[in-house]
C-alpha positions in Angstrom: 110.0 57.1 68.9 111.0 60.6 70.5 114.0 62.2 68.5 116.2 64.3 70.7 117.7 67.3 69.7 120.2 69.4 71.3 118.5 72.6 73.0 120.3 75.5 71.2 120.0 74.1 67.9 117.5 75.3 65.4 116.2 73.1 62.7 114.7 73.9 59.3 113.4 71.9 56.9 111.6 71.6 53.6 108.1 70.2 54.1 106.5 68.2 51.5 102.7 68.3 51.5 100.9 64.7 51.7 97.3 64.2 51.0 94.7 64.5 48.2 95.3 67.8 47.1 98.5 69.1 45.5 100.3 71.8 47.4 103.2 74.1 47.5 106.3 73.0 49.6 106.7 74.8 52.4 109.4 75.7 55.2 109.3 74.7 58.8 111.7 75.8 61.4 111.4 74.7 65.3 112.9 76.6 68.0 113.5 75.3 71.7 111.3 76.7 74.5 113.0 77.6 77.7 113.4 74.6 80.1 111.7 72.3 77.1 108.6 73.9 78.4 105.4 71.9 77.4 103.3 75.0 75.8 99.9 74.2 74.5 97.7 77.3 73.7 98.7 79.8 71.5 97.9 83.3 70.4 99.6 86.5 68.6 99.6 90.2 69.2 101.1 92.7 66.5 104.5 92.6 68.2 104.8 88.9 69.3 103.7 85.3 69.9 102.5 84.2 73.6 102.4 80.4 74.3 100.5 79.1 77.4 102.8 76.6 79.6 103.0 75.2 83.0 103.7 77.9 85.4 104.5 80.6 83.1 103.4 82.6 79.9 105.9 82.7 77.2 106.7 85.6 74.7 107.8 84.4 71.6 109.7 87.0 69.2 109.4 86.1 65.5 113.1 85.1 65.3 112.2 82.2 67.7 113.5 83.9 70.8 111.4 83.2 74.0 111.0 84.6 77.1 108.9 83.0 80.1 107.0 85.2 82.5 106.0 83.3 85.3 102.5 83.4 87.0 103.1 82.3 90.7 103.2 78.3 89.6 99.5 78.3 88.0 98.8 76.1 84.7 97.5 78.0 82.2 96.0 75.7 79.4 94.4 78.4 76.9 95.5 82.1 75.8 93.9 84.5 73.5 94.6 88.5 72.9 92.2 90.8 74.4 90.1 93.5 73.1 92.2 96.1 75.5 95.9 94.7 74.2 96.5 92.5 76.8 97.0 89.0 76.7 94.1 86.5 78.5 94.6 83.5 79.8 92.6 80.5 81.3 94.2 78.5 84.0 93.5 75.9 86.8 95.4 74.0 89.3 95.4 70.4 90.4 91.9 70.8 92.1 90.6 71.9 88.8 90.1 75.3 90.4 90.3 78.0 87.7 91.1 81.4 87.1 91.8 84.1 84.1 94.5 86.3 84.2 95.8 89.2 82.1 99.3 90.1 80.9 100.4 93.4 79.2 103.4 93.4 76.6 105.4 95.2 79.1 105.2 92.5 81.6 102.0 93.8 84.0 100.1 91.1 85.3 96.8 90.2 87.2 95.0 87.4 88.1 91.1 87.1 88.7 90.1 83.8 90.6 87.7 85.2 93.5 84.5 85.3 90.9 85.0 82.3 89.2 83.4 78.8 90.3 85.6 76.4 92.2 86.2 73.3 90.4 85.0 74.7 86.9 87.9 73.2 85.0 88.4 76.5 82.4 89.4 74.9 79.0 89.5 77.8 76.3 89.1 81.5 76.3 88.2 84.1 73.7 87.8 87.8 73.3 84.7 89.6 72.8 83.7 93.2 72.6 84.6 94.1 76.0 85.0 90.7 77.6 86.9 87.4 77.6 84.6 84.7 77.2 85.7 81.3 78.5 84.2 77.8 78.8 83.8 75.7 82.4 84.2 72.1 81.2 84.0 70.7 84.6 81.0 72.9 85.7 78.9 72.6 82.5 79.1 76.3 81.9 80.3 79.3 80.0 81.6 82.6 81.8 82.6 86.0 80.6 84.7 88.8 82.3 84.8 92.4 81.8 88.3 93.6 80.4 87.6 97.0 81.7 86.1 95.7 85.4 87.4 92.4 86.3 85.3 92.3 89.2 82.6 91.8 86.9 82.3 88.1 86.0 79.3 86.1 85.0 78.5 82.2 84.6 75.8 80.9 82.6 75.0 77.0 83.1 74.1 75.1 80.3 70.5 73.2 80.1 70.4 69.9 81.8 69.6 68.2 78.8 72.8 69.1 76.7 75.5 67.1 76.1 78.1 69.0 78.2 81.6 69.3 78.9 82.1 72.8 76.8 85.5 73.0 75.4 86.2 75.4 72.5 84.7 78.8 72.0 84.5 81.5 70.0 82.7 84.8 69.1 80.3 84.2 65.8 79.7 86.7 63.2 76.1 86.6 64.3 77.3 88.2 67.8 76.7 84.8 69.1 78.9 83.0 71.5 79.5 79.6 70.0 81.3 76.8 71.9 81.8 73.2 71.7 80.7 70.5 73.5 82.7 67.1 74.1 80.3 65.3 76.4 77.9 62.9 75.6 77.9 62.2 72.0 79.1 66.0 71.3 77.4 69.0 70.1 77.9 72.1 68.7 76.0 75.3 70.8 75.2 78.5 70.7 74.6 81.4 73.4 72.6 84.5 72.7 73.9 87.0 75.0 70.9 89.3 74.6 68.2 86.8 75.5 70.5 84.4 77.6 69.1 81.6 75.4 71.1 78.5 74.4 70.9 76.2 71.5 72.3 73.0 70.8 72.9 71.5 67.4 73.9 67.7 66.4 72.4 67.1 63.2 75.2 66.3 60.7 77.7 65.8 63.7 79.2 62.3 63.8 78.9 61.0 67.2 81.4 60.5 69.8 83.9 62.6 67.6 84.5 64.7 71.0 84.2 68.5 69.0 87.0 70.4 70.2 88.4 73.8 69.4 86.1 76.4 67.2 87.2 79.5 65.1 85.2 82.0 63.3 85.7 81.5 59.5 86.1 83.9 56.8 83.3 82.6 54.9 80.8 83.4 57.6 80.3 80.1 59.2 82.2 78.6 62.5 84.8 75.9 61.9 85.4 73.1 64.4 87.8 70.3 65.2 86.5 66.7 65.7 87.8 63.1 65.3 89.4 62.5 61.8 87.6 65.7 60.4 87.4 69.4 60.3 83.9 70.7 60.7 81.6 73.6 59.8 78.6 75.0 61.4 76.6 77.8 59.5 75.1 80.5 61.9 72.1 78.7 61.3 73.3 75.6 63.0 73.8 73.4 59.6 76.7 71.1 60.4 79.0 69.6 57.7 81.9 67.4 58.4 84.8 67.6 55.8 87.2 64.9 55.5 88.6 64.9 52.1 92.5 64.9 52.6 92.5 64.3 56.2 93.9 60.7 57.1 91.6 58.8 59.2 93.9 58.4 62.2 94.0 62.3 62.7 93.2 63.7 65.6 93.1 67.6 65.0 93.2 69.9 67.8 93.2 73.5 67.4 92.4 76.2 64.7 93.4 79.3 63.2 92.7 81.4 59.8 95.7 81.8 57.9 96.6 85.0 56.0 95.9 82.8 52.9 92.1 82.4 53.8 92.7 78.4 54.8 91.7 77.0 57.9 95.0 75.7 59.3 95.0 73.1 62.1 97.1 70.9 64.4 97.2 67.3 64.3 98.1 65.6 67.5 99.8 62.8 65.1 102.8 64.8 64.3 101.0 66.8 61.5 99.6 70.4 60.5 96.8 70.5 57.9 95.5 73.2 55.6 91.7 73.3 54.7 91.0 74.9 51.7 87.6 76.2 51.8 87.1 76.7 48.1 88.4 73.1 47.1 86.4 71.4 49.9 89.7 69.5 50.8 92.8 69.5 53.1 96.5 69.4 52.9 98.7 67.5 55.5 102.4 68.4 56.4 104.1 65.9 58.4 107.8 65.6 57.2 110.3 67.4 59.3 108.0 67.8 62.5 109.8 66.4 65.8 108.1 63.1 66.2 106.3 62.5 69.4 105.8 66.8 69.5 102.0 66.4 69.5 101.4 69.7 67.8 98.5 71.6 69.9 98.2 75.5 69.9 98.3 77.1 66.6 98.0 80.7 65.5 98.9 83.1 62.5 102.0 85.2 63.5 102.5 89.1 63.1 105.2 87.6 60.5 102.4 86.0 58.3 103.8 82.4 59.1 102.0 79.6 60.8 102.9 79.2 64.2 102.6 76.1 66.4 103.4 74.6 69.8 104.9 70.8 70.4 104.3 70.5 73.8 105.7 66.7 73.7 109.1 68.0 72.5 109.0 71.2 74.5 109.4 73.7 71.3 107.7 75.6 69.1 107.3 75.7 65.4 107.1 78.0 62.7 105.7 77.2 59.3 106.5 79.5 56.2 103.9 80.0 53.6 105.4 79.9 50.1 104.2 82.2 47.6 101.7 80.9 45.1 103.1 79.8 41.7 101.3 81.3 38.7 99.2 78.8 37.1 100.3 77.6 33.3 98.6 78.4 30.5 96.4 75.7 29.1 97.5 74.4 25.5 94.4 73.8 23.2 93.7 70.3 22.4 92.9 69.8 18.8 89.7 67.6 18.4 89.6 64.6 17.0 86.9 62.6 15.0 85.9 59.7 17.2 86.1 56.1 15.3 82.9 54.4 15.8 83.4 51.2 17.9 81.9 48.0 16.6 79.4 46.4 18.7 80.7 43.0 20.3 77.9 40.2 21.1 78.2 39.5 24.8 79.4 36.3 25.8 77.0 33.9 27.6 77.7 33.8 31.6 77.4 31.2 33.7 74.6 31.0 35.8 75.7 31.0 39.5 75.1 28.3 42.0 72.7 29.2 44.8 74.9 29.9 48.1 73.7 27.9 50.9 73.4 29.7 54.0 75.5 29.1 57.1 73.9 27.6 60.0 76.9 27.2 62.4 77.3 29.3 65.5 79.2 32.2 65.4 82.8 31.4 67.2 84.7 34.1 65.8 86.0 36.8 68.6 85.8 40.5 68.0 89.2 41.9 67.2 90.5 45.1 68.8 93.2 46.9 67.1 95.3 50.0 66.9 94.5 51.0 70.7 96.2 54.4 71.4 95.7 57.1 74.0 97.0 60.1 75.5 100.5 59.4 76.5 100.2 61.8 79.4 97.1 63.7 81.1 97.0 66.8 83.6 94.8 67.6 86.2 91.7 69.0 84.7 91.9 66.8 81.4 90.6 63.9 80.1 92.1 60.7 78.8 91.0 60.0 75.4 91.8 56.4 73.9 90.5 55.4 70.3 90.9 51.8 68.7 89.2 50.0 65.7 86.8 47.2 66.4 86.0 44.4 64.0 82.3 44.1 64.8 79.6 45.4 67.7 80.8 44.6 70.9 80.5 45.4 74.7 83.6 47.0 75.5 85.5 46.9 79.0 87.8 49.4 80.1 90.0 49.0 82.7 92.4 51.3 84.3 95.3 49.8 86.4 97.5 52.0 88.5 101.0 50.8 89.1 101.6 50.8 93.0 104.0 53.1 94.5 104.4 54.6 91.1 106.2 58.1 91.3 104.5 61.2 90.0 105.7 62.9 87.2 105.9 66.9 86.4 106.9 65.9 82.4 105.9 63.4 80.0 108.4 60.8 79.6 110.1 60.4 76.6 110.2 56.8 76.0 107.9 54.0 76.5 110.5 51.5 75.9 111.5 51.3 79.4 110.0 48.2 81.3 110.5 47.9 85.1 108.6 45.1 87.2 106.2 46.3 89.7 102.5 45.6 91.0 99.5 47.4 89.8 95.9 47.5 91.1 92.6 48.4 89.2 91.7 51.7 89.8 88.3 51.8 88.1 86.5 50.0 85.4 83.1 50.2 83.1 81.4 48.6 80.3 79.7 50.1 77.3 78.5 48.9 74.1 80.3 50.1 71.0 80.0 49.9 67.5 82.1 48.4 64.5 84.9 50.6 63.1 86.7 53.6 64.7 85.7 54.0 68.3 86.9 56.9 70.3 86.3 56.4 74.2 86.6 59.6 76.6 87.9 57.3 79.6 88.7 59.3 82.5 88.6 62.8 84.0 91.8 63.3 86.1 90.0 65.1 89.0 88.6 64.3 92.2 85.9 66.9 93.6 82.5 67.6 92.0 79.4 69.8 92.2 76.3 70.3 90.0 76.0 67.2 87.8 79.9 66.4 88.0 79.5 63.0 90.2 77.4 61.5 87.6 79.4 58.9 85.1 78.7 59.9 81.7 79.4 57.8 78.8 83.1 57.2 78.1 84.0 58.8 81.7 85.3 55.7 83.4 86.6 57.4 86.7 88.1 60.6 88.2 90.0 61.2 91.0 93.5 59.7 89.5 96.6 60.2 91.5 99.8 61.1 89.4 101.5 58.0 88.8 102.0 55.4 86.1 98.9 53.6 84.9 97.6 50.9 82.0 94.4 50.9 80.0 93.1 47.6 79.6 90.6 47.1 76.7 88.6 44.2 75.8 85.3 43.4 73.8 82.9 40.8 74.0 80.2 40.1 70.9 76.6 39.1 71.1 77.7 35.3 71.1 79.7 35.6 73.9 83.5 35.5 72.0 86.0 37.6 73.8 88.8 39.6 72.4 92.0 39.5 73.5 93.2 42.4 76.0 94.8 45.3 74.4 96.9 47.5 77.0 98.2 50.7 76.7 100.6 52.6 78.9 100.0 56.4 80.3 101.0 58.8 82.8 98.9 61.1 85.1 101.2 64.3 85.5 101.7 67.1 88.2 100.8 70.5 87.3 
């Protein structure tokens, strides 16, 4: 359910922590963005916050006032403050062709599309010493552009053996470039600019978690998001996933290091998370966040608050950090002399009867439950679905497009309206899946292809989906041939 709010109204509420670890009450305030812009990426400079949105970069002051700065109809997804004082963004158009741009606080801007491979699918951007580094998820490469000489662009192809689809990227404390790989079973990778060598790490990483964002932490490790967990990788390549305090249905998205030294992250399930490194546990905040807002970008603002984007609601949120409460002085408890407990003679236990093995055939069908998928997906992005599976099964994924459905530029606010119409299958694939939580990266919304891009990777069902209304149908069949009931979820492919 989407809760509609008046655009001019600013809503402030007290947030209570939900999770395993106790936490201070926080205050969240939401501000509407101009035109209900669906901002995704977020970064901060000493004077303001900057959000990446379709067709614009939005400058947000710490009082919540926002000014959009148009960038010629392009669609930036990621944004980061550069070492030159400018804000740099990564963008891509409907065809997946990418470019990077830079914007000064005074409004001067420039775009640099010429030296970046076509159909590269830029996904993230991060600062280096004299470069901006970026990931090319569709080209299986990472790249860099010099902030002093933007014609100096280098692209580095991932080894063919790697999982691929680089997504998040960050400069590590070791001087190397670290990035996540959402393709295949997922991985964390490192690139050494001095030797131009790639190294991939997978031990300790739950397969199919689709690692997403990554950031350098205050402890000398790199921290990343993955399905239902916050991950940590040391500069030696040791990976640890942390799940304490994080709900099983969480989909962590982006990260920032807070002024309190904690790792803060957005959760697509309308929550903001705080991971306490010392306590090894997370605290989740959900009360007061707009339902369906789907928090995405996150940054520590110049005011010391945690800011985040809500693309599903066209808003930006601010979470004010409460000062820590002093710990109470413990009162000593007097020591008591224990009273001996008499030993009791155990009562005789009945001898269990042997259980006769069942020899009947398996007639119980697998159960697919809790199917959820991205409500809306734009060109260059991947449609992801997740569900629970009761037993190992062969899964069928079928995508159906409603005939003559109109293309949309914004995600619809409700799923309740039903309009009759004819649908046709746009693609299907069968893959094996284990019992438990299943994550399926279903479709890449694009149509062109270059090196290695035409091959069908596991969990990538179909490419070239046109804007319109779709259904995803999921069905499982076990080894005995028992078939589950179809589970169906609706989604939209949007225009840029």
